[in-house]
C-alpha positions as CSV (number, residue, x, y, z in Angstrom):
1,M,8.7,-9.6,-18.5
2,S,4.9,-9.0,-18.8
3,D,3.4,-6.2,-20.9
4,R,4.3,-2.7,-19.7
5,T,0.8,-1.5,-19.0
6,Y,-1.3,-0.1,-16.2
7,T,-5.0,0.2,-15.8
8,I,-7.1,3.1,-14.4
9,R,-10.9,2.6,-14.2
10,D,-11.0,-0.1,-16.9
11,S,-8.8,1.9,-19.3
12,V,-5.4,0.4,-20.2
13,F,-2.4,2.6,-20.8
14,A,1.0,1.7,-22.2
15,A,4.0,2.4,-19.9
16,P,7.1,3.4,-21.9
17,K,10.4,1.9,-20.8
18,P,12.2,4.5,-18.7
19,E,15.8,5.7,-19.5
20,P,18.4,3.7,-17.6
21,G,18.9,4.7,-14.0
22,L,17.6,4.4,-10.5
23,Y,14.1,5.6,-9.9
24,L,13.0,6.4,-6.3
25,V,9.2,6.2,-6.6
26,A,6.8,7.6,-4.0
27,T,3.7,5.5,-3.3
28,P,0.5,6.2,-1.3
29,I,0.7,6.3,2.4
30,G,-2.8,4.9,2.8
31,N,-5.3,5.8,0.1
32,L,-4.3,4.0,-3.1
33,S,-5.7,6.8,-5.2
34,D,-2.8,9.1,-4.0
35,I,-0.4,8.0,-6.7
36,S,0.8,10.0,-9.8
37,L,0.5,8.9,-13.4
38,R,4.3,9.2,-13.7
39,A,4.8,6.8,-10.8
40,L,2.5,4.2,-12.4
41,E,4.4,4.5,-15.7
42,I,7.7,4.0,-13.9
43,I,6.5,1.1,-11.8
44,A,4.9,-0.7,-14.8
45,G,7.7,0.2,-17.3
46,A,11.0,-0.2,-15.5
47,D,13.2,-3.2,-16.1
48,R,13.2,-4.1,-12.4
49,L,10.9,-3.3,-9.5
50,A,12.4,-3.5,-6.0
51,C,10.1,-3.1,-3.0
52,E,10.4,-3.3,0.7
53,D,7.7,-5.9,1.1
54,T,6.2,-7.7,-1.9
55,R,3.1,-8.5,0.1
56,V,2.4,-4.8,0.5
57,T,3.3,-3.6,-2.9
58,V,1.2,-6.3,-4.7
59,R,-1.9,-4.6,-3.4
60,L,-0.9,-1.4,-5.2
61,L,-0.1,-3.4,-8.4
62,S,-3.4,-5.2,-8.3
63,R,-5.3,-2.0,-7.9
64,Y,-3.8,-0.7,-11.2
65,G,-3.7,-3.9,-13.1
66,I,0.1,-4.2,-13.1
67,S,1.4,-7.7,-13.3
68,R,5.2,-8.1,-13.0
69,P,7.9,-9.8,-10.9
70,M,9.2,-8.0,-7.8
71,L,12.5,-8.1,-6.0
72,A,12.4,-7.7,-2.2
73,Y,14.8,-5.0,-1.0
74,H,14.8,-4.2,2.7
75,E,17.1,-3.5,5.6
76,H,17.8,-7.2,6.3
77,N,18.9,-8.1,2.7
78,A,20.0,-4.7,1.5
79,E,23.6,-5.7,1.0
80,D,22.9,-8.7,-1.2
81,S,19.9,-7.2,-3.1
82,G,21.6,-3.9,-3.4
83,A,24.6,-5.5,-5.1
84,A,22.3,-7.3,-7.5
85,L,20.5,-4.0,-8.3
86,L,23.8,-2.2,-8.9
87,T,24.9,-4.8,-11.3
88,E,21.7,-4.3,-13.3
89,L,22.0,-0.6,-13.2
90,E,25.6,-0.7,-14.5
91,A,24.4,-2.9,-17.3
92,G,22.1,-0.1,-18.5
93,Q,18.8,-1.3,-16.9
94,S,16.1,0.9,-15.3
95,V,15.4,0.1,-11.7
96,A,12.4,1.4,-9.7
97,I,12.5,1.2,-6.0
98,V,9.4,1.7,-3.7
99,S,8.9,1.5,0.0
100,D,5.8,0.1,1.8
101,A,4.3,3.6,1.8
102,G,5.4,7.1,1.1
103,T,8.7,8.3,-0.3
104,P,11.7,5.9,-0.4
105,L,14.7,6.8,1.8
106,V,12.5,8.7,4.3
107,S,13.1,6.4,7.3
108,D,13.2,3.5,4.9
109,P,16.0,1.5,3.3
110,G,17.5,2.7,0.0
111,F,19.9,5.5,1.1
112,S,23.1,3.4,0.7
113,L,21.9,2.1,-2.7
114,S,21.2,5.7,-3.9
115,R,24.5,6.9,-2.6
116,E,26.4,4.1,-4.3
117,A,24.6,4.7,-7.6
118,I,25.5,8.3,-7.5
119,A,29.2,7.5,-6.7
120,R,29.2,5.2,-9.8
121,G,27.8,7.8,-12.0
122,I,24.4,6.2,-12.4
123,P,21.5,8.6,-12.8
124,V,19.1,8.8,-9.9
125,Y,15.6,10.1,-10.5
126,P,13.2,11.2,-7.7
127,I,9.5,10.5,-8.6
128,P,7.7,12.6,-6.1
129,G,4.4,11.9,-4.4
130,A,2.9,11.1,-1.0
131,S,5.0,11.9,2.1
132,A,3.6,11.3,5.6
133,P,5.7,14.1,7.3
134,I,4.5,16.7,4.7
135,A,0.9,15.5,4.9
136,A,1.1,15.8,8.8
137,L,2.6,19.2,8.6
138,L,-0.3,20.4,6.3
139,A,-2.9,19.0,8.7
140,S,-1.2,20.2,11.9
141,G,-2.0,23.9,11.5
142,L,1.6,24.6,12.7
143,P,4.1,26.9,10.9
144,S,5.3,25.4,7.6
145,D,7.8,28.0,6.4
146,S,10.6,26.1,8.2
147,F,10.5,22.5,9.4
148,F,12.8,19.7,10.5
149,F,12.0,16.0,10.0
150,A,13.7,14.0,12.8
151,G,12.5,10.4,12.0
152,F,11.8,8.0,14.9
153,P,13.0,9.2,18.4
154,P,15.2,6.7,20.3
155,Q,13.3,4.0,22.1
156,K,15.1,4.4,25.5
157,Q,13.8,7.2,27.7
158,Q,17.2,8.8,28.5
159,A,18.3,8.8,24.9
160,R,14.9,10.0,23.7
161,R,15.0,13.0,26.1
162,A,18.6,13.8,25.1
163,R,17.5,13.8,21.5
164,F,14.6,16.1,22.2
165,E,17.0,18.5,24.0
166,E,19.3,18.6,21.0
167,L,16.3,19.7,18.9
168,A,14.8,22.1,21.4
169,R,16.2,25.2,19.7
170,V,15.6,24.3,16.1
171,P,13.8,27.3,14.6
172,G,11.1,25.4,12.8
173,T,8.3,22.9,13.2
174,L,9.6,19.5,14.3
175,M,8.2,16.3,12.8
176,F,8.6,12.8,14.2
177,F,7.4,9.3,13.4
178,E,6.4,7.3,16.5
179,A,5.1,3.8,17.2
180,P,1.6,3.6,18.7
181,H,2.8,1.7,21.8
182,R,5.4,4.4,22.6
183,I,3.4,7.5,21.7
184,A,2.3,8.2,25.3
185,E,5.8,8.0,26.6
186,S,7.2,10.2,23.8
187,L,4.6,12.9,24.4
188,D,5.5,12.8,28.1
189,D,9.1,13.4,27.3
190,M,8.2,16.1,24.7
191,A,6.1,18.0,27.2
192,L,9.0,17.8,29.7
193,V,11.6,19.1,27.2
194,F,9.7,21.4,24.9
195,G,7.2,22.7,27.4
196,P,3.7,23.8,26.5
197,R,4.2,24.2,22.8
198,P,1.3,23.7,20.4
199,A,1.5,20.3,18.7
200,A,-0.5,17.8,16.6
201,V,-0.6,14.0,16.6
202,C,-1.6,12.8,13.2
203,R,-2.7,9.1,13.1
204,E,-3.5,6.9,10.1
205,L,-3.2,9.8,7.5
206,T,-5.3,9.3,4.3
207,K,-6.8,6.1,5.7
208,L,-10.3,5.3,6.9
209,Y,-9.7,6.2,10.5
210,E,-7.5,9.2,9.9
211,T,-7.5,11.3,13.1
212,I,-5.8,14.6,13.9
213,Y,-5.3,15.5,17.6
214,R,-4.3,19.1,18.3
215,G,-3.4,20.9,21.5
216,T,-0.4,21.8,23.7
217,L,2.0,19.0,24.5
218,P,0.8,18.7,28.1
219,E,-2.8,18.5,26.8
220,L,-1.9,15.8,24.2
221,K,0.2,14.0,26.8
222,A,-2.8,13.7,29.1
223,E,-5.1,12.7,26.3
224,F,-2.9,9.8,25.1
225,A,-2.1,8.7,28.7
226,A,-5.8,8.1,29.2
227,M,-6.2,6.0,26.1
228,E,-6.5,2.3,26.7
229,R,-4.8,1.4,23.3
230,V,-3.5,3.4,20.4
231,R,-3.3,1.9,16.9
232,G,-2.0,2.9,13.5
233,E,0.9,4.8,12.0
234,I,1.7,8.2,13.7
235,V,3.4,11.5,12.9
236,V,3.9,14.0,15.6
237,C,4.4,17.7,14.8
238,V,5.7,20.2,17.4
239,A,5.7,24.0,17.0
240,P,9.0,25.9,16.9
241,P,10.1,27.8,19.9
242,Q,8.5,31.2,20.1
243,A,10.6,34.4,20.3
244,E,9.7,35.0,23.9
245,E,11.1,31.5,24.7
246,A,14.6,32.6,23.7
247,A,15.7,33.7,27.1
248,T,19.2,35.1,27.6
249,S,21.7,33.5,29.9
250,E,21.0,36.2,32.5
251,D,17.3,35.6,32.3
252,A,17.8,31.9,32.8
253,D,20.1,32.4,35.8
254,T,17.5,34.7,37.4
255,I,14.8,32.1,36.9
256,L,16.9,29.3,38.2
257,L,18.0,31.2,41.3
258,G,14.4,31.9,42.1
259,L,13.3,28.3,41.6
260,M,16.2,26.9,43.6
261,R,15.0,28.7,46.6
262,E,12.2,26.1,46.8
263,M,13.5,23.1,44.9
264,K,16.6,21.1,44.0
265,P,18.6,22.0,40.8
266,A,17.2,19.1,38.7
267,K,13.7,20.0,39.5
268,A,14.4,23.7,39.0
269,A,15.9,23.0,35.6
270,Q,12.9,20.9,34.6
271,E,10.5,23.8,35.5
272,A,12.7,26.4,33.9
273,V,12.3,24.6,30.5
274,K,8.7,25.9,30.4
275,L,9.8,29.4,31.2
276,T,12.8,29.8,29.0
277,G,12.6,27.4,26.1
278,L,16.2,26.3,26.8
279,S,17.1,22.7,26.9
280,R,16.8,20.9,30.3
281,R,20.4,19.7,30.0
282,E,21.7,23.3,29.5
283,L,19.6,24.6,32.4
284,Y,20.7,21.8,34.7
285,Q,24.3,22.6,34.0
286,R,23.7,26.3,34.7
287,A,21.8,25.4,37.9
288,M,24.7,23.3,39.1
289,A,27.2,26.1,38.3
290,L,25.0,28.6,40.1
291,K,24.8,26.3,43.1
292,G,28.6,26.0,43.1
293,G,29.0,29.7,42.7
294,T,30.9,29.4,39.4
295,A,28.4,30.9,37.0
């Protein structure tokens, strides 16, 4: 392979060959300066570099003067490429894997490879660095003492709302990835299920057009519904339920009975979400039981 070196501002540094094992290397999520010296050493020095998209990773390599072959490893060829990488690992080679951006295995391919390597007794080394969910959490202004990363919500509305309802009582800040063409729909469903919680939509983190939108979910829903087009990579952070949201079953029943004097059970359950913090599914079930006289 080529010389094991990397370059920073015209200074060339040697990259020692890492010990045998699988290295999960975090790379920048936008700004290419957000990479650690250890990550550069591993990328330049490992026997094999596997990446999600060679066209993306080559820009990082060019920035730091690293010239070396790459193996594409992504969800569509993970079985074949993963088998090849495991063969090299079992032969005592060092393998570095990177995703297009951020930390490998976080909503990216690589989990099955890591799990199989561990099962075979092959050392697995995390090389920490940039992470879009953590960067968004820091910028959101929301509680960071407890949080839950939920990845991408389901694409279909019914499944998406059901997923949000499952997460409604998680006692920590929620973090989601979302595609720009679905962000308005997701915020609509979040406002419906989570109610008026504080939230933040973090777009294009660390990049030239980085933008942080903060407000309640209904406010953000309205703001994004009015946008003609949304671009870029997005992380949404939603505040945890407040203590006053944790209504008892008796409180929920009282609220539902009052609402059902003027509206149907489904609508009453939808409105009660904002007042109780309970999931819409749970409230609807209680509303139907109350209507039938079985609660």
